[in-house]
RODO-2510 file (C-alpha; in nm, 4 decimals, decimal comma):
residues 166
     n   res          X          Y          Z
     1     m    -2,7590     8,0407     3,3771
     2     r    -2,9081     8,2771     3,6325
     3     v    -3,1162     8,5878     3,5645
     4     d    -3,2973     8,8555     3,7663
     5     v    -3,6523     8,7936     3,6392
     6     f    -3,7899     9,1091     3,8029
     7     e    -3,5340     9,3306     3,6285
     8     l    -3,5794     9,1364     3,3046
     9     g    -3,9537     9,2045     3,3152
    10     r    -3,9189     9,5694     3,4186
    11     t    -3,6763     9,6457     3,1343
    12     a    -3,8383     9,4117     2,8780
    13     a    -3,4934     9,2634     2,8183
    14     s    -3,4203     8,9305     2,6505
    15     v    -3,1877     8,6434     2,7254
    16     q    -3,0989     8,3899     2,4586
    17     g    -2,8990     8,0737     2,4800
    18     a    -2,8866     7,7002     2,4467
    19     l    -2,9280     7,4199     2,6968
    20     d    -2,6881     7,1331     2,6321
    21     l    -2,8870     6,8108     2,6689
    22     g    -2,5920     6,6505     2,8480
    23     a    -2,6221     6,9183     3,1191
    24     a    -2,9900     6,8404     3,1905
    25     p    -2,9881     6,5368     3,4229
    26     r    -3,3661     6,5084     3,4736
    27     l    -3,4362     6,5449     3,1013
    28     r    -3,1686     6,2876     3,0087
    29     e    -3,3804     6,0180     3,1770
    30     s    -3,6428     6,0645     2,9016
    31     l    -3,4009     6,0748     2,6093
    32     a    -3,2563     5,8055     2,3839
    33     d    -2,9285     5,9991     2,3805
    34     e    -2,7999     6,3313     2,5067
    35     r    -2,6566     6,4717     2,1856
    36     g    -2,7619     6,8221     2,0883
    37     s    -2,9105     7,1233     2,2567
    38     i    -3,2316     7,3199     2,2931
    39     t    -3,2185     7,6860     2,1982
    40     f    -3,4267     7,9278     2,4002
    41     r    -3,5244     8,2921     2,4143
    42     f    -3,6572     8,4424     2,7369
    43     d    -3,8293     8,7796     2,6814
    44     g    -3,9147     8,9863     2,9881
    45     l    -4,2458     9,1717     3,0032
    46     i    -4,4900     9,3466     3,2326
    47     d    -4,8463     9,2141     3,2123
    48     d    -5,1712     9,4163     3,2012
    49     q    -5,1782     9,4302     3,5817
    50     g    -4,8217     9,5594     3,6143
    51     r    -4,6704     9,2266     3,7228
    52     p    -4,3323     9,1064     3,5921
    53     g    -4,3370     8,8109     3,3591
    54     a    -4,1636     8,6523     3,0642
    55     l    -4,2254     8,4591     2,7459
    56     l    -4,0085     8,1508     2,6982
    57     r    -3,9604     8,0154     2,3458
    58     l    -3,7973     7,6774     2,2877
    59     d    -3,6671     7,5322     1,9639
    60     g    -3,4700     7,2205     1,8844
    61     e    -3,4855     6,8479     1,8484
    62     v    -3,4438     6,5690     2,1003
    63     r    -3,4227     6,1957     2,0495
    64     i    -3,6637     5,9948     2,2616
    65     r    -3,7517     5,6239     2,2530
    66     c    -4,0510     5,4843     2,0671
    67     d    -4,2849     5,3090     2,3110
    68     r    -4,3616     5,0354     2,0603
    69     c    -4,0223     4,9379     1,9104
    70     g    -3,7773     5,0993     2,1544
    71     e    -3,5766     5,2625     1,8765
    72     p    -3,4776     5,6320     1,8871
    73     l    -3,7343     5,8793     1,7583
    74     a    -3,6592     6,2415     1,6652
    75     y    -3,9002     6,4841     1,8318
    76     s    -3,9043     6,8491     1,7233
    77     l    -3,9636     7,1230     1,9769
    78     d    -4,1291     7,4492     1,8798
    79     h    -4,2900     7,5725     2,1988
    80     a    -4,3773     7,8959     2,3772
    81     a    -4,4848     7,9411     2,7388
    82     r    -4,5736     8,2510     2,9380
    83     f    -4,4840     8,3081     3,3032
    84     q    -4,5680     8,5583     3,5749
    85     f    -4,3328     8,6080     3,8697
    86     v    -4,4144     8,6707     4,2355
    87     d    -4,1844     8,7458     4,5302
    88     h    -4,2656     8,4601     4,7678
    89     e    -4,4721     8,1488     4,8386
    90     a    -4,7489     8,3363     5,0257
    91     e    -4,8095     8,5620     4,7259
    92     l    -4,8199     8,2599     4,4973
    93     a    -5,0759     8,0918     4,7236
    94     r    -5,3016     8,4006     4,7113
    95     l    -5,3235     8,4031     4,3327
    96     p    -5,6530     8,2770     4,1942
    97     v    -5,6492     7,9577     3,9939
    98     t    -5,7126     8,0550     3,6330
    99     v    -5,7465     7,8734     3,3050
   100     d    -5,5254     8,1144     3,1115
   101     d    -5,1942     8,0014     2,9715
   102     v    -4,9815     8,1982     3,2182
   103     e    -4,8029     8,0011     3,4880
   104     a    -4,7110     8,1813     3,8094
   105     l    -4,3680     8,1110     3,9576
   106     i    -4,1667     8,2413     4,2496
   107     g    -3,9089     8,4708     4,0965
   108     s    -3,5739     8,5882     4,2246
   109     a    -3,2744     8,8018     4,1380
   110     s    -3,0896     8,4754     4,0723
   111     f    -3,3524     8,2682     3,8895
   112     d    -3,2252     7,9393     3,7425
   113     l    -3,3196     7,9711     3,3766
   114     a    -3,1603     7,6382     3,2785
   115     q    -3,3865     7,4568     3,5256
   116     l    -3,6953     7,6312     3,3829
   117     v    -3,5964     7,5320     3,0280
   118     e    -3,5362     7,1718     3,1383
   119     d    -3,8693     7,1606     3,3239
   120     e    -4,0594     7,2964     3,0262
   121     v    -3,9038     7,0460     2,7832
   122     i    -3,9894     6,7584     3,0185
   123     l    -4,3505     6,8783     3,0367
   124     i    -4,3984     6,8973     2,6597
   125     l    -4,2530     6,5575     2,5695
   126     p    -4,5194     6,3075     2,4596
   127     l    -4,6173     6,0436     2,7152
   128     s    -4,6270     5,7610     2,4607
   129     p    -4,4081     5,8532     2,1629
   130     r    -4,4239     5,6309     1,8546
   131     h    -4,2839     5,6267     1,5042
   132     e    -4,5492     5,6596     1,2336
   133     r    -4,4662     5,3077     1,1177
   134     c    -4,5287     5,1765     1,4715
   135     g    -4,8779     5,3222     1,4849
   136     a    -4,9955     5,6210     1,6735
   137     p    -5,1587     5,5663     2,0108
   138     v    -5,5374     5,5925     2,0026
   139     r    -5,6632     5,9188     2,1489
   140     a    -5,9979     5,9567     2,3205
   141     g    -6,1449     6,1342     2,0150
   142     d    -6,0475     5,8447     1,7881
   143     a    -6,2588     5,5845     1,9690
   144     d    -6,4840     5,5204     1,6681
   145     e    -6,1794     5,4254     1,4576
   146     r    -6,0834     5,1278     1,6732
   147     p    -6,2840     4,8062     1,6911
   148     n    -6,5455     4,8024     1,9612
   149     a    -6,4990     4,5029     2,1904
   150     f    -6,8742     4,4901     2,2519
   151     a    -6,9849     4,5168     1,8873
   152     m    -7,0516     4,1421     1,8632
   153     l    -7,2989     4,1663     2,1514
   154     r    -7,5241     4,3859     1,9401
   155     d    -7,6299     4,0864     1,7295
   156     f    -7,6380     3,8418     2,0169
   157     e    -7,9750     3,6919     2,0964
   158     p    -7,9945     3,5202     2,4295
   159     r    -8,1560     3,1799     2,4429
   160     r    -8,4989     3,1992     2,5874
   161     r    -8,5985     2,9461     2,8417
   162     s    -8,9143     2,7664     2,7642
   163     k    -9,1553     2,7052     3,0469
   164     d    -9,2036     2,3565     2,9088
   165     r    -8,8389     2,2622     2,9681
   166     h    -8,7285     2,1666     3,3164
***
């Protein structure tokens, strides 16, 4: 699945397809099984500064393993990511680091779209997936919902040493 990303951006063309999970060796390592596929749409564009780019949309479902029970867990994908393409490594290195949601990549006339789709799916999979029945992992913002290990110290009164005791 190869595409000229510069031509795709210049013409605002689209490429659609599906990535067979069995044909994604790096992704398979994170999956409970390799049945199914991820559908994608890759829409070329030119950004506000005249640079070629694309919007990648992913849709599908993969089966990953629950961290708590080890059983398969269905995980739905509904994801979009935006990319900007440059000609070579030196140009990529000159780009300022920004906080926007556009990732810069080295483009080519024979860009491996299947590898980009596989990479993006790997990046969006949860680090610690769990079934609802197995309990969701505690996130940093949920700290007040879990018991505080030091709560009992709040009521602790240390014994005071008396000067009379030796």
